C-alpha positions as CSV (number, residue, x, y, z in Angstrom):
1,F,163.5,-76.4,12.3
2,I,163.8,-76.1,16.0
3,S,166.9,-77.4,17.9
4,Y,166.6,-78.0,21.6
5,S,167.6,-80.2,24.6
6,E,165.0,-82.7,25.7
7,H,165.1,-81.0,29.1
8,D,163.5,-78.0,27.4
9,R,160.8,-80.0,25.9
10,P,157.8,-78.3,27.8
11,F,159.1,-74.8,26.7
12,V,159.5,-76.0,23.1
13,T,156.1,-77.7,23.2
14,D,154.4,-74.4,24.1
15,L,156.5,-72.5,21.6
16,V,155.6,-74.8,18.8
17,N,151.9,-74.8,19.7
18,E,151.9,-71.0,19.8
19,L,153.6,-70.7,16.4
20,E,151.6,-73.3,14.6
21,N,148.3,-72.2,15.9
22,K,148.6,-68.5,15.0
23,V,145.3,-67.4,13.6
24,N,146.5,-64.9,11.0
25,M,149.9,-66.4,10.0
26,P,150.6,-70.0,11.2
27,Y,154.0,-71.4,10.8
28,K,155.0,-75.0,10.1
29,I,157.7,-76.1,12.6
30,C,159.9,-79.1,12.1
31,I,160.7,-81.0,15.3
32,H,162.8,-84.1,15.4
33,D,160.4,-86.5,17.4
34,R,157.5,-85.7,15.0
35,D,158.9,-84.8,11.7
36,F,162.1,-86.8,11.1
37,Q,161.9,-89.6,8.6
38,V,161.9,-93.0,10.3
39,G,164.7,-95.2,9.1
40,T,166.9,-92.3,7.9
41,L,170.1,-91.5,9.7
42,I,169.7,-88.8,12.3
43,A,172.5,-86.7,10.8
44,E,170.7,-86.9,7.3
45,N,167.4,-85.8,8.9
46,I,169.2,-82.9,10.6
47,S,170.9,-81.7,7.5
48,F,167.7,-82.1,5.4
49,S,165.7,-80.2,8.0
50,I,168.2,-77.4,8.3
51,N,168.6,-77.1,4.5
52,N,164.8,-77.0,3.9
53,S,163.8,-74.5,6.6
54,N,163.6,-70.8,6.2
55,I,164.7,-70.3,9.7
56,T,166.5,-72.7,12.2
57,I,165.7,-71.8,15.8
58,F,168.0,-72.8,18.6
59,V,166.7,-72.9,22.2
60,V,170.1,-72.5,24.0
61,S,170.1,-73.5,27.7
62,E,172.5,-75.1,30.0
63,H,171.3,-78.5,28.8
64,F,171.6,-77.5,25.1
65,I,175.3,-76.6,25.5
66,T,176.1,-80.1,27.0
67,S,174.3,-82.0,24.2
68,E,176.3,-83.3,21.4
69,W,173.4,-83.5,19.1
70,C,172.5,-79.9,19.8
71,T,176.1,-78.9,19.0
72,F,175.9,-80.9,15.8
73,E,172.8,-79.1,14.8
74,F,174.1,-75.7,15.4
75,Q,177.4,-76.5,13.5
76,T,175.4,-77.7,10.6
77,A,173.3,-74.6,10.4
78,Y,176.3,-72.5,10.9
79,R,178.3,-74.1,8.1
80,T,175.2,-73.8,5.8
81,M,174.8,-70.2,6.7
82,L,178.4,-69.3,6.0
83,R,178.3,-71.3,2.7
84,E,175.0,-70.3,1.3
85,E,174.3,-67.0,3.2
86,S,170.6,-68.0,3.0
87,T,170.1,-70.0,6.2
88,K,168.7,-67.8,8.9
89,I,169.5,-68.7,12.5
90,L,167.4,-67.5,15.5
91,V,168.9,-68.0,18.9
92,I,166.6,-68.1,22.0
93,K,168.6,-68.1,25.2
94,R,166.6,-69.9,28.0
95,G,167.8,-69.2,31.5
96,E,171.3,-68.5,32.6
97,V,173.9,-69.8,30.2
98,D,177.6,-69.7,30.8
99,N,179.0,-68.3,27.6
100,E,182.4,-69.7,28.3
101,K,180.9,-73.3,28.0
102,L,179.4,-72.5,24.6
103,D,180.8,-73.9,21.4
104,E,183.2,-71.3,19.9
105,N,181.1,-70.6,16.9
106,L,177.9,-70.3,19.0
107,R,179.7,-68.0,21.4
108,A,180.9,-65.9,18.3
109,Y,177.4,-65.9,16.8
110,I,175.7,-64.8,20.0
111,R,178.4,-62.1,20.5
112,T,177.9,-60.6,17.0
113,K,174.2,-61.2,16.3
114,Y,170.9,-60.5,18.0
115,Y,169.1,-63.2,20.1
116,I,166.1,-63.5,22.3
């Protein structure tokens, strides 16, 4: 599952195309506008996608940190990771991001883990 702000769609589209079209080892990426079940609540789609993904990727940008849905997605993955210790989170910081504006759990995660 990949979480991102709509403002970062061109970057994410290129990333998804690159990952899904790898010749030797293609990945299956879940993105909301293509893979969420129509008629299901957004929060349920998010939880299902995170719980059924090997890795949840967060494209963190200035736009990401102002999005309530992006924050919800991170909180869902973070709580799942703490509870099950099986959810893996990959953070890609895109552009300059003011760490002081980050959600406190995301800020702590970035401070203690590796990110791209």
